[in-house]
PDB file of N, CA, C and O in Angstrom:
ATOM      1  N   MET A   1      82.131  95.069  73.695  1.00  0.00           N
ATOM      2  CA  MET A   1      82.232  93.553  73.999  1.00  0.00           C
ATOM      3  C   MET A   1      83.242  93.782  75.224  1.00  0.00           C
ATOM      4  O   MET A   1      84.332  94.324  75.045  1.00  0.00           O
ATOM      5  N   LYS A   2      82.807  93.333  76.481  1.00  0.00           N
ATOM      6  CA  LYS A   2      83.287  92.750  77.500  1.00  0.00           C
ATOM      7  C   LYS A   2      84.367  91.723  76.902  1.00  0.00           C
ATOM      8  O   LYS A   2      83.906  91.248  75.864  1.00  0.00           O
ATOM      9  N   GLN A   3      85.551  91.249  77.171  1.00  0.00           N
ATOM     10  CA  GLN A   3      85.808  90.158  77.753  1.00  0.00           C
ATOM     11  C   GLN A   3      85.630  89.443  78.870  1.00  0.00           C
ATOM     12  O   GLN A   3      85.789  89.993  79.960  1.00  0.00           O
ATOM     13  N   ALA A   4      85.303  88.216  78.789  1.00  0.00           N
ATOM     14  CA  ALA A   4      85.431  87.534  80.162  1.00  0.00           C
ATOM     15  C   ALA A   4      86.970  87.263  80.266  1.00  0.00           C
ATOM     16  O   ALA A   4      87.825  86.951  79.437  1.00  0.00           O
ATOM     17  N   LEU A   5      86.988  87.557  81.908  1.00  0.00           N
ATOM     18  CA  LEU A   5      88.395  87.208  82.864  1.00  0.00           C
ATOM     19  C   LEU A   5      88.616  85.474  82.785  1.00  0.00           C
ATOM     20  O   LEU A   5      87.863  84.500  82.797  1.00  0.00           O
ATOM     21  N   SER A   6      89.944  85.679  82.706  1.00  0.00           N
ATOM     22  CA  SER A   6      90.561  84.339  83.007  1.00  0.00           C
ATOM     23  C   SER A   6      90.016  83.557  84.491  1.00  0.00           C
ATOM     24  O   SER A   6      89.442  84.283  85.302  1.00  0.00           O
ATOM     25  N   TRP A   7      90.108  82.821  84.661  1.00  0.00           N
ATOM     26  CA  TRP A   7      90.463  82.003  85.709  1.00  0.00           C
ATOM     27  C   TRP A   7      90.921  82.916  86.822  1.00  0.00           C
ATOM     28  O   TRP A   7      90.295  83.417  87.756  1.00  0.00           O
ATOM     29  N   SER A   8      92.071  82.986  86.494  1.00  0.00           N
ATOM     30  CA  SER A   8      93.292  83.959  87.453  1.00  0.00           C
ATOM     31  C   SER A   8      92.479  85.202  88.059  1.00  0.00           C
ATOM     32  O   SER A   8      92.268  85.733  89.149  1.00  0.00           O
ATOM     33  N   GLY A   9      92.073  85.387  86.388  1.00  0.00           N
ATOM     34  CA  GLY A   9      91.685  87.205  86.808  1.00  0.00           C
ATOM     35  C   GLY A   9      90.271  86.952  87.736  1.00  0.00           C
ATOM     36  O   GLY A   9      89.984  87.841  88.539  1.00  0.00           O
ATOM     37  N   ARG A  10      89.608  86.054  87.663  1.00  0.00           N
ATOM     38  CA  ARG A  10      88.756  85.957  88.760  1.00  0.00           C
ATOM     39  C   ARG A  10      88.709  85.797  89.943  1.00  0.00           C
ATOM     40  O   ARG A  10      87.988  86.422  90.721  1.00  0.00           O
ATOM     41  N   LEU A  11      89.690  84.699  90.278  1.00  0.00           N
ATOM     42  CA  LEU A  11      90.244  84.237  90.889  1.00  0.00           C
ATOM     43  C   LEU A  11      91.265  85.756  92.543  1.00  0.00           C
ATOM     44  O   LEU A  11      91.246  86.056  93.737  1.00  0.00           O
ATOM     45  N   ARG A  12      91.919  86.084  91.200  1.00  0.00           N
ATOM     46  CA  ARG A  12      92.130  88.190  91.459  1.00  0.00           C
ATOM     47  C   ARG A  12      91.108  88.632  92.559  1.00  0.00           C
ATOM     48  O   ARG A  12      91.106  88.655  93.790  1.00  0.00           O
ATOM     49  N   GLN A  13      90.103  89.027  91.400  1.00  0.00           N
ATOM     50  CA  GLN A  13      89.074  89.785  91.886  1.00  0.00           C
ATOM     51  C   GLN A  13      88.524  89.368  93.202  1.00  0.00           C
ATOM     52  O   GLN A  13      88.406  90.153  94.142  1.00  0.00           O
ATOM     53  N   TRP A  14      88.228  88.258  93.242  1.00  0.00           N
ATOM     54  CA  TRP A  14      87.290  87.595  94.335  1.00  0.00           C
ATOM     55  C   TRP A  14      88.335  87.755  95.667  1.00  0.00           C
ATOM     56  O   TRP A  14      87.769  88.065  96.715  1.00  0.00           O
ATOM     57  N   TRP A  15      89.941  87.558  95.728  1.00  0.00           N
ATOM     58  CA  TRP A  15      91.158  87.590  96.395  1.00  0.00           C
ATOM     59  C   TRP A  15      90.588  89.145  97.017  1.00  0.00           C
ATOM     60  O   TRP A  15      90.205  89.329  98.172  1.00  0.00           O
ATOM     61  N   LEU A  16      90.642  90.054  96.057  1.00  0.00           N
ATOM     62  CA  LEU A  16      90.381  91.685  96.416  1.00  0.00           C
ATOM     63  C   LEU A  16      89.812  91.575  96.703  1.00  0.00           C
ATOM     64  O   LEU A  16      90.168  92.318  97.618  1.00  0.00           O
ATOM     65  N   ARG A  17      88.436  91.148  97.132  1.00  0.00           N
ATOM     66  CA  ARG A  17      87.213  91.921  97.348  1.00  0.00           C
ATOM     67  C   ARG A  17      86.735  91.044  99.043  1.00  0.00           C
ATOM     68  O   ARG A  17      86.148  91.449 100.046  1.00  0.00           O
ATOM     69  N   PHE A  18      87.300  89.820  98.684  1.00  0.00           N
ATOM     70  CA  PHE A  18      87.238  89.107 100.537  1.00  0.00           C
ATOM     71  C   PHE A  18      88.576  90.135 100.870  1.00  0.00           C
ATOM     72  O   PHE A  18      88.104  90.896 101.715  1.00  0.00           O
ATOM     73  N   ARG A  19      89.573  90.423 100.710  1.00  0.00           N
ATOM     74  CA  ARG A  19      90.535  91.121 101.593  1.00  0.00           C
ATOM     75  C   ARG A  19      89.846  92.750 101.781  1.00  0.00           C
ATOM     76  O   ARG A  19      89.788  93.138 102.948  1.00  0.00           O
ATOM     77  N   CYS A  20      89.364  93.641 100.777  1.00  0.00           N
ATOM     78  CA  CYS A  20      89.457  94.412 101.287  1.00  0.00           C
ATOM     79  C   CYS A  20      87.829  94.956 100.810  1.00  0.00           C
ATOM     80  O   CYS A  20      87.699  95.649  99.800  1.00  0.00           O
ATOM     81  N   PRO A  21      86.536  94.518 101.730  1.00  0.00           N
ATOM     82  CA  PRO A  21      85.138  94.597 100.709  1.00  0.00           C
ATOM     83  C   PRO A  21      84.610  96.313 100.463  1.00  0.00           C
ATOM     84  O   PRO A  21      83.980  96.981  99.642  1.00  0.00           O
ATOM     85  N   SER A  22      85.482  96.509 102.029  1.00  0.00           N
ATOM     86  CA  SER A  22      84.574  98.051 102.233  1.00  0.00           C
ATOM     87  C   SER A  22      85.409  98.665 101.948  1.00  0.00           C
ATOM     88  O   SER A  22      84.961  99.671 101.398  1.00  0.00           O
ATOM     89  N   GLU A  23      86.933  98.689 102.007  1.00  0.00           N
ATOM     90  CA  GLU A  23      87.640  99.908 101.609  1.00  0.00           C
ATOM     91  C   GLU A  23      88.059  99.617 100.743  1.00  0.00           C
ATOM     92  O   GLU A  23      87.988  98.543 100.146  1.00  0.00           O
ATOM     93  N   PHE A  24      89.009 101.294 100.328  1.00  0.00           N
ATOM     94  CA  PHE A  24      89.090 101.574  98.826  1.00  0.00           C
ATOM     95  C   PHE A  24      90.866 100.441  98.476  1.00  0.00           C
ATOM     96  O   PHE A  24      91.628 100.156  99.400  1.00  0.00           O
ATOM     97  N   LEU A  25      91.079 100.073  97.204  1.00  0.00           N
ATOM     98  CA  LEU A  25      92.577  99.792  97.191  1.00  0.00           C
ATOM     99  C   LEU A  25      93.793 100.249  97.434  1.00  0.00           C
ATOM    100  O   LEU A  25      94.879  99.899  97.893  1.00  0.00           O
ATOM    101  N   CYS A  26      93.014 101.521  96.777  1.00  0.00           N
ATOM    102  CA  CYS A  26      94.528 102.167  96.864  1.00  0.00           C
ATOM    103  C   CYS A  26      94.836 103.114  98.303  1.00  0.00           C
ATOM    104  O   CYS A  26      95.672 104.017  98.292  1.00  0.00           O
ATOM    105  N   ASP A  27      93.875 102.692  99.762  1.00  0.00           N
ATOM    106  CA  ASP A  27      94.847 102.876 100.988  1.00  0.00           C
ATOM    107  C   ASP A  27      95.283 101.700 101.308  1.00  0.00           C
ATOM    108  O   ASP A  27      95.343 101.404 102.501  1.00  0.00           O
ATOM    109  N   HIS A  28      95.749 100.616 100.135  1.00  0.00           N
ATOM    110  CA  HIS A  28      96.708  99.851 100.956  1.00  0.00           C
ATOM    111  C   HIS A  28      97.571  99.119  99.473  1.00  0.00           C
ATOM    112  O   HIS A  28      97.961  97.952  99.438  1.00  0.00           O
ATOM    113  N   CYS A  29      97.754 100.304  98.139  1.00  0.00           N
ATOM    114  CA  CYS A  29      98.393  99.823  97.603  1.00  0.00           C
ATOM    115  C   CYS A  29      99.706 100.551  97.401  1.00  0.00           C
ATOM    116  O   CYS A  29      99.766 101.744  97.699  1.00  0.00           O
ATOM    117  N   LYS A  30     101.031  99.755  96.793  1.00  0.00           N
ATOM    118  CA  LYS A  30     102.086 100.399  96.719  1.00  0.00           C
ATOM    119  C   LYS A  30     102.227 101.651  95.769  1.00  0.00           C
ATOM    120  O   LYS A  30     103.123 102.495  95.729  1.00  0.00           O
ATOM    121  N   TYR A  31     100.997 101.514  94.962  1.00  0.00           N
ATOM    122  CA  TYR A  31     101.174 103.061  94.054  1.00  0.00           C
ATOM    123  C   TYR A  31     100.353 104.039  94.418  1.00  0.00           C
ATOM    124  O   TYR A  31      99.849 104.820  93.612  1.00  0.00           O
ATOM    125  N   ASP A  32     100.153 104.066  95.721  1.00  0.00           N
ATOM    126  CA  ASP A  32      99.114 104.703  96.084  1.00  0.00           C
ATOM    127  C   ASP A  32     100.048 106.551  96.443  1.00  0.00           C
ATOM    128  O   ASP A  32     100.101 107.230  97.468  1.00  0.00           O
ATOM    129  N   HIS A  33     100.585 106.752  95.146  1.00  0.00           N
ATOM    130  CA  HIS A  33     101.502 108.914  95.202  1.00  0.00           C
ATOM    131  C   HIS A  33     100.818 108.951  93.689  1.00  0.00           C
ATOM    132  O   HIS A  33     100.814 108.246  92.680  1.00  0.00           O
ATOM    133  N   PRO A  34     100.312 110.055  94.092  1.00  0.00           N
ATOM    134  CA  PRO A  34     100.018 110.372  92.198  1.00  0.00           C
ATOM    135  C   PRO A  34     101.215 110.490  91.491  1.00  0.00           C
ATOM    136  O   PRO A  34     100.942 110.951  90.383  1.00  0.00           O
ATOM    137  N   SER A  35     102.223 110.324  91.590  1.00  0.00           N
ATOM    138  CA  SER A  35     103.451 110.359  90.566  1.00  0.00           C
ATOM    139  C   SER A  35     103.611 108.818  90.233  1.00  0.00           C
ATOM    140  O   SER A  35     104.133 108.419  89.192  1.00  0.00           O
ATOM    141  N   ALA A  36     103.090 107.965  91.260  1.00  0.00           N
ATOM    142  CA  ALA A  36     103.589 106.401  90.356  1.00  0.00           C
ATOM    143  C   ALA A  36     101.872 106.104  89.853  1.00  0.00           C
ATOM    144  O   ALA A  36     101.597 105.038  89.301  1.00  0.00           O
ATOM    145  N   CYS A  37     101.047 106.912  90.051  1.00  0.00           N
ATOM    146  CA  CYS A  37      99.779 105.940  89.567  1.00  0.00           C
ATOM    147  C   CYS A  37      98.822 107.371  89.094  1.00  0.00           C
ATOM    148  O   CYS A  37      98.652 108.346  89.826  1.00  0.00           O
ATOM    149  N   SER A  38      98.393 107.250  88.021  1.00  0.00           N
ATOM    150  CA  SER A  38      97.968 107.816  86.755  1.00  0.00           C
ATOM    151  C   SER A  38      96.081 107.670  86.405  1.00  0.00           C
ATOM    152  O   SER A  38      95.410 108.369  85.646  1.00  0.00           O
ATOM    153  N   ARG A  39      95.748 106.793  87.062  1.00  0.00           N
ATOM    154  CA  ARG A  39      94.377 106.024  87.068  1.00  0.00           C
ATOM    155  C   ARG A  39      93.600 106.968  87.731  1.00  0.00           C
ATOM    156  O   ARG A  39      93.819 107.405  88.861  1.00  0.00           O
ATOM    157  N   PRO A  40      92.430 107.350  86.781  1.00  0.00           N
ATOM    158  CA  PRO A  40      91.213 108.198  86.912  1.00  0.00           C
ATOM    159  C   PRO A  40      90.341 107.678  88.292  1.00  0.00           C
ATOM    160  O   PRO A  40      89.630 108.390  89.000  1.00  0.00           O
ATOM    161  N   GLN A  41      90.648 106.046  88.471  1.00  0.00           N
ATOM    162  CA  GLN A  41      90.172 106.057  89.708  1.00  0.00           C
ATOM    163  C   GLN A  41      90.890 106.473  91.104  1.00  0.00           C
ATOM    164  O   GLN A  41      90.305 106.383  92.183  1.00  0.00           O
ATOM    165  N   ARG A  42      91.756 106.776  91.013  1.00  0.00           N
ATOM    166  CA  ARG A  42      92.530 107.107  92.158  1.00  0.00           C
ATOM    167  C   ARG A  42      91.856 108.091  92.755  1.00  0.00           C
ATOM    168  O   ARG A  42      91.114 108.877  92.166  1.00  0.00           O
ATOM    169  N   PRO A  43      92.110 108.082  94.039  1.00  0.00           N
ATOM    170  CA  PRO A  43      92.300 107.347  95.216  1.00  0.00           C
ATOM    171  C   PRO A  43      91.107 106.370  95.899  1.00  0.00           C
ATOM    172  O   PRO A  43      91.068 105.841  97.010  1.00  0.00           O
ATOM    173  N   ASN A  44      90.060 106.345  94.674  1.00  0.00           N
ATOM    174  CA  ASN A  44      88.844 105.600  94.896  1.00  0.00           C
ATOM    175  C   ASN A  44      88.316 104.413  94.481  1.00  0.00           C
ATOM    176  O   ASN A  44      87.152 104.020  94.399  1.00  0.00           O
ATOM    177  N   ALA A  45      89.488 103.850  94.203  1.00  0.00           N
ATOM    178  CA  ALA A  45      89.974 102.625  93.487  1.00  0.00           C
ATOM    179  C   ALA A  45      88.603 101.385  93.837  1.00  0.00           C
ATOM    180  O   ALA A  45      88.070 102.004  94.758  1.00  0.00           O
ATOM    181  N   VAL A  46      87.873 100.281  93.707  1.00  0.00           N
ATOM    182  CA  VAL A  46      87.634  99.142  93.921  1.00  0.00           C
ATOM    183  C   VAL A  46      88.090  97.634  93.334  1.00  0.00           C
ATOM    184  O   VAL A  46      88.142  96.504  93.820  1.00  0.00           O
ATOM    185  N   LYS A  47      88.443  98.333  91.800  1.00  0.00           N
ATOM    186  CA  LYS A  47      88.982  97.306  90.927  1.00  0.00           C
ATOM    187  C   LYS A  47      90.001  98.243  90.084  1.00  0.00           C
ATOM    188  O   LYS A  47      89.874  99.281  89.434  1.00  0.00           O
ATOM    189  N   CYS A  48      91.142  97.321  90.428  1.00  0.00           N
ATOM    190  CA  CYS A  48      92.310  97.827  89.455  1.00  0.00           C
ATOM    191  C   CYS A  48      93.260  97.089  88.941  1.00  0.00           C
ATOM    192  O   CYS A  48      93.893  96.428  89.764  1.00  0.00           O
ATOM    193  N   PRO A  49      93.656  96.960  87.502  1.00  0.00           N
ATOM    194  CA  PRO A  49      94.762  96.347  87.451  1.00  0.00           C
ATOM    195  C   PRO A  49      96.006  96.093  87.821  1.00  0.00           C
ATOM    196  O   PRO A  49      96.666  95.056  87.890  1.00  0.00           O
ATOM    197  N   ASP A  50      96.282  97.526  88.113  1.00  0.00           N
ATOM    198  CA  ASP A  50      98.100  97.795  88.881  1.00  0.00           C
ATOM    199  C   ASP A  50      97.853  97.176  90.079  1.00  0.00           C
ATOM    200  O   ASP A  50      98.837  96.545  90.467  1.00  0.00           O
ATOM    201  N   TYR A  51      96.828  97.119  90.867  1.00  0.00           N
ATOM    202  CA  TYR A  51      97.012  97.027  92.322  1.00  0.00           C
ATOM    203  C   TYR A  51      97.754  95.934  93.059  1.00  0.00           C
ATOM    204  O   TYR A  51      97.631  94.716  92.934  1.00  0.00           O
ATOM    205  N   ARG A  52      98.605  96.675  93.907  1.00  0.00           N
ATOM    206  CA  ARG A  52      99.933  95.462  94.142  1.00  0.00           C
ATOM    207  C   ARG A  52     100.229  96.129  96.126  1.00  0.00           C
ATOM    208  O   ARG A  52     100.578  97.268  96.439  1.00  0.00           O
ATOM    209  N   PRO A  53      99.982  95.142  96.932  1.00  0.00           N
ATOM    210  CA  PRO A  53      99.874  95.637  98.128  1.00  0.00           C
ATOM    211  C   PRO A  53     100.961  96.331  98.434  1.00  0.00           C
ATOM    212  O   PRO A  53     101.895  96.428  97.637  1.00  0.00           O
ATOM    213  N   ARG A  54     100.967  97.026  99.898  1.00  0.00           N
ATOM    214  CA  ARG A  54     102.607  97.443 100.048  1.00  0.00           C
ATOM    215  C   ARG A  54     102.988  96.217 101.091  1.00  0.00           C
ATOM    216  O   ARG A  54     102.290  95.415 101.711  1.00  0.00           O
ATOM    217  N   ALA A  55     104.462  96.446 101.000  1.00  0.00           N
ATOM    218  CA  ALA A  55     105.337  95.413 101.212  1.00  0.00           C
ATOM    219  C   ALA A  55     105.261  95.824 102.870  1.00  0.00           C
ATOM    220  O   ALA A  55     105.911  95.183 103.696  1.00  0.00           O
TER     221      ALA A  55
END
């Protein structure tokens, strides 16, 4: 059973879709390196709880 996202989670997902609607998040993530990210969605993630923009 899926757990509903909190309002902050929904806001964050909306912002990520707004910022990168047709791009993969990994292209702009500070963890975009094989040794820093072990998620199976990498490098084509469109949704990721660990996403942090590059500084």
